[in-house]
Structures are given as structure tokens and as C-alpha cells.
N, C-alpha and C positions, 0 to 999 in steps of 0.2 A: 331342458337341461335342469338338473337339480341344483339348488343353491350351493351345496358343497362342491359339486362338479364345476360350477361357474367360478367359485372362489379358488379352487385348485388351478383352473386354467388361467385365471387373472393374476394370481399371486405366486404360483409355484412353477408354472411353465417357463422354462428359461428363455425360449424364443419370444414369448409374449412379453416377458420382463424386459428383454433387450429392446424390443420394438417400442414399448411404452417409455422407457428411459431415453431412447434416442429422440422419439417424437416430442417428449416433454422438453428436452433441451432445445430442439429446433423451435418449438413454440415459444419458449422463454426468450430466445434470441430475436424472434420476429415481432412479438407483441409490443405495444406502446409501454413507456416507462411506468405509467400508473397501474398496469396490469401485471408487470413482471413479478412482483412479490407474491401474487396469488398463484401464478404458475409455479414459482419456486417452492411455495408452501405445499402445493399438491404433489410435486415430484418428491419432496422430502418426506411427506407422509407416506407416499407409496413405497419408498425405500424401507421405511421403518416397519410398515405393515407387512410387506413382503418378507422381511427377515423374521418377524415374529410369527407370521402364519406358516412360513416354511418350517420353522422349528416345531411349531405345534403339529403340523401335518406329519412331519417325520417321526415325531414322538408317538403318534397314534399308530403308525405303520410298523415301526421297529422297536418301540419302547423308549422311554425317556433316557435310560442309561446309554443305549446304543447311539441315539441321536446326539446326546451330549458329547459322547466320545468323538463323533465325526466333526462336530463343531470345534471341539478343543484342538483336534488335529489341524483343521483348517486355520484356526487362529494361531497355532504354533508355527505353521508355515509362514504366515504373514509376519509374525514376530521375528522369525529367523531372518527373513528378507530385510525387514526394517533394521534389525541389529547389524546385519551385514553391511547395509548402506551406511549406517553410522560409523562403522569401523573404516570402511573404504573411503568415505568422504570426510572423515575427521570432524564431525559435527553431531550434536545431539538431535538436531531437527533437519534431516536430509531432504524431506519432502514437505512441500507446503503448497498452498493455493493463493493466487493473487485475488484479494477481496475487493480492491477499489480500482478506480480508473486513473489513479495518480501517475501511472507510468505509461499511459497510452501515448503513442502507438507501439513503443518498444516492448512493453509487456501489457497484455490485455487482461481485463478482469476475467476470471475463470481459467486462466492458464495454470496448469500444474507445473510447478517448478522444482528443479533439483538443486539443492544447496550444498556447496562444498565449503568446509572450514578453511579459512584463508590465513596463512601466516603473513602474506603481504597483500595489501589492497591498493590498487592503482587509482589515482585521482587526477583530475585536470590540473589542480594546483597543489603544490607541496611546499609548506613553509615551516620555519622554526620560530617559536615564540617563547619569551620568558614566562614563568609561571604567573607573575602578577598581571600580565596582560590577558591571560586566559580567563581570569576570574570574572571579568565583565560579561562573558558569554553565559554565565550561570545566574545572571540577574535579569529580572523582568523589567528592563528599561531600554528605551530607544531615544536617540537624539535625532531630531528631524532637521533636514537641510532643504533649503530652496535656493537654487542657483549657487550652490556651494557654501552658503552661509547658514549656520544653525539658527533656528527660529523657535524651537520648543522641545520639550521632552514629554515622554508618555510611556504607558505600559503596553501598548499594542502597536502592531505594524500599521503604517498609514493605509496599506491596502485593506487590512481588516476593518479599520475605522471607517473608511470611505465606502467599503462594500456594504456596510449596514445602512447606508443611505442618509447620513446627516446632510442637511442643506446648509453649507457655510462656504465662505470664500476659499478656505484651504482645500476642501474636497472638490469644489467646483474646478479650481485650478489644477488639482491632481488628476481629475478625470480628463481634463482638456489637454494638459501638457505634462504627462507623467515624467517625461525625460528631464524636467527641471527639479525633480525631487529625489532625495536620497534619505536613508535612515541608517544610523550607525549603532553598533554595539562594540565598545572598545576600539581596537584597531581595524575593525571590519566595517566598511561602508557598503551598503547594498544600494545600488543605483537602479532606479526605475527607468523604464522605457516603454515602448509599445510593442506588444506581441499580437499575433492574429490567431483567433480560434477558427479553425477550419471545420466546416460542416455544410449543411444545406444552405445556410446563410453565413457568410464569413463576417466577422466583426472584430474590431480592435479592442484590446484590453490592456490595462497597466500590468506590467510584470517586471521582475528583476532581469536586467539584460547584462549587467556587469558588476564586478566587485572591485573595490579599491582597498588595498591593504598597504598601509604605511606609505601612501602616496603613489603606489604602483597600481595601474588599472588592468583588469583581466576581463575580456569579453567572455560572457558566459556561453559555454558549449555543453552539449549533452555527452560529455566524455567522462570516463572513470567507471570503475566496477559498480554494478548494481548489487547492493548488499542487503542482508536481512538483519535488522537490529531490533532491540526492545529496550524501553526505558522503564523506570519504576512507576508505580501507580500514582505517585505524587506529581507526575508530569502528564501533559495533555495526551501525547501519543502513547504514553505508557498505559493509558486506559483503553487503547484500541487493539492491543495485542502486538504481534510482529509487524514491523514496518518494512516494506520493500521499496527502497529508494536508492538514488545514485549518490555515490561519494564524490562530491565536487572538489572539496578542499580537505587535505590531510594536514593537521596541525601537530607538529612534533614539539612536545614540552618535556625536556629531559628524556627519560626512557619511556614516556607515555605517548600515546597517539590518540587524537580526537578527530572527529569528522564533521564537516558541514555538509549536510545531505539535502537533497531536493528531489521531488517527484518531477519527472520530465513534463508532466501535464499540469503541474501546479504553478501558480503565478509567483509564489514566493518560496524561500527556503524553509525547511522544517523549523528552524530556530526562530522564525518570524511568526509562526502560528501561535495564537493565544485564544483564550476565551475569557469569560468573566472571572474565572478563578485559576485556571491552569495555564502553564506555558511549557516550552520545550527547552532542553539543553542539548549540546552536541554529544552524541554517543561516543564513548571511548572504545578502545579495542575489546574490552571485556564485554561490552554490550552487543558486540557484533557476533552473530551466530554463523555467518558465512557469506559467500557471494554466489550469485546465480551462475550456473554453468550449463543448464539445459532447461528447455520448457516444452510442454506438450499442450497445444491449444485445447480449450473447452473441457478437458477432463476434470479440472479443478472445480467446475460448477457443481458437481455432485457433492463435493464437500460443503460448498456454500449453501446448498439447499438444506443441509442438516444443521445450519448455524443461523444466527440472527441476521447474517449479511444477505438478505434476499433482494433488496431493492437497489437501484442505482440512480445516478442523476445525469443531467444533460451533458456534462463534460465527457462522458463515456463515448459520445459520438462527435465530440468537438476537440480534437487534439490541438494542443498549444504549439505554435510555430514561433521560434525565436527569430529575431531579425537577422538577416544574412550579413 
């Protein structure tokens, strides 16, 4: 077989393309974590090379102008479908892919999701707050509690601090008895407890198990709409693109609404995530692009293979289970 014939078979034959893409996805799902990024890179490169070589081959056979016309027609069909979905679902971004494992097992990494613009968003908890009490949620400050008594202040969640491994009395006690610890932002107190990560080996981890708001306690449940939102680049999650998490608390402040969100597979709320420089704020209604109304497993991986989101971590196979 001549090199050109081999290339045509490998990169332009539709049946071979489908077989390679399906086998590539299956291989990605089966290989160990340390090899996944290599498989994803291979599939992504194959997609790009196939598109380029198919256009090159078509140009040689029909001429550049004719091939360009066919591609423009195909792209126009895709654009019309996309614009139709935008109109039907009332959102600028009707289709997306889940890039992380923060919503496992309710949403899996690689799920292709359909997003609907939402005039109303359902949440587990719905509260009203005066504006002055909301402002504390926009500051990078926590008050730490042990057995109900405040003992310190800081810029990071206790979970974040102690996950980095400092050996001190506070973190030793936190790992041993997380249910005795809480951290607060304004009127919201995030109460720690023990969750289980289920996998080949189950183990206990500290996590938020309830919220206290003005003296009233709410046991945390994975209830409420799963929304897609984005923050500005000045915030931690704003640097990651669209976030697909559950709206747990809806905060009504006058005519505005804000949300406390959390990934079902995350130990803490989004607003508790920080790093050395950045932190998060609660998204408001303008930051929300919509809520999830439908998902298709696996198809979103092909988008991920063309982006920097090639690798994944252990929690993809270890869903977090809240205490019953």
C-alpha cells in the first residue's frame, strides 16, 4: 500500500475514523490515571490531523474552492443548529462538557450536557438577607470554631489548610474529630463532619455535613438544580472557565439573588476554596448561564481531548458519600 493510500485510509475513511475514535475513548477510560493524558492527547491530535488531511485530500480531488464550499455548508448547518438551541433553551451556551469529577456520580467527567437558561433556580435552602450581611461573603476571611467557640481567624478553609499537611494540634484534632469544627463567613457557619469516599478502598474524610444560618441548622443534601456559572478572572474558579455545580442555598437580597454552590463530590462549598492568591465569591443570577436539563455520557470527552483538560485525579473513581 502506498503512503498516500495508507493516509487516506487512516485519516479519511469514515468507518476507520469512527473505529479509532471509539477505541481511543475506550482505551482512555480503561488505562491508569498516569496514562490518560497521553491517550487523550493522541485522540485529540488524531481529530485535528483527520480534519486537516480530509480538507487537503478533498482540495486535491475537487479543487480548493469546491472543498471550501462544502466545509462552509457543513459549518453553516452546525451554526444553525447551535443558534436554534440557543433560541430554544434561552441561553448563550446551550451545550457544554463536564471537565472535572466534582459532580460524580450525578454527573461524570466527559458527559455532554444540555443547558437551559433558567428564570427560576431551585435550591435546598432559600433565605432572605439584608445587604450588609451579604458583604461578608465577598471577603477572604473565615472564623474558626471548636466545640461551638471561636478560636481563630484566617484566609483559608480549615480543610484547605489541613489538607496541605501541617503537623499541629489543630489539624491533628481536625483530622481526628472533624465534627467538632466549624468555620463561618458572616451569618453562614459551615459545619464539618465525616464523609466516606467510596472506591476500591473506602476511607473517611472531613467534609461539610450541615449549615447553620442565624442559629438554624440544615443537614446538607444533594438537592437543588445543577447550574452552570462563571466568575470573573479575579476569582479562583473564574480562572477555570464554566463551573457545573449544585445550587444548595439561594440568598435573596432585595431584588437580587446569590447562590452558595457545591460540587457533590467536593468536601467543601465553592466559596470555601482558596489558594495562595485567589478565592471565590457566590455567583449571582447574572453569573448563571443556566441549569442542566439533559446529559449524554462520554461524548463530551471528544471536546476535552481538544482542550488542556486531559488528565484527571483519584476522586473520579471515589465518589463522596454524605452521612445519612
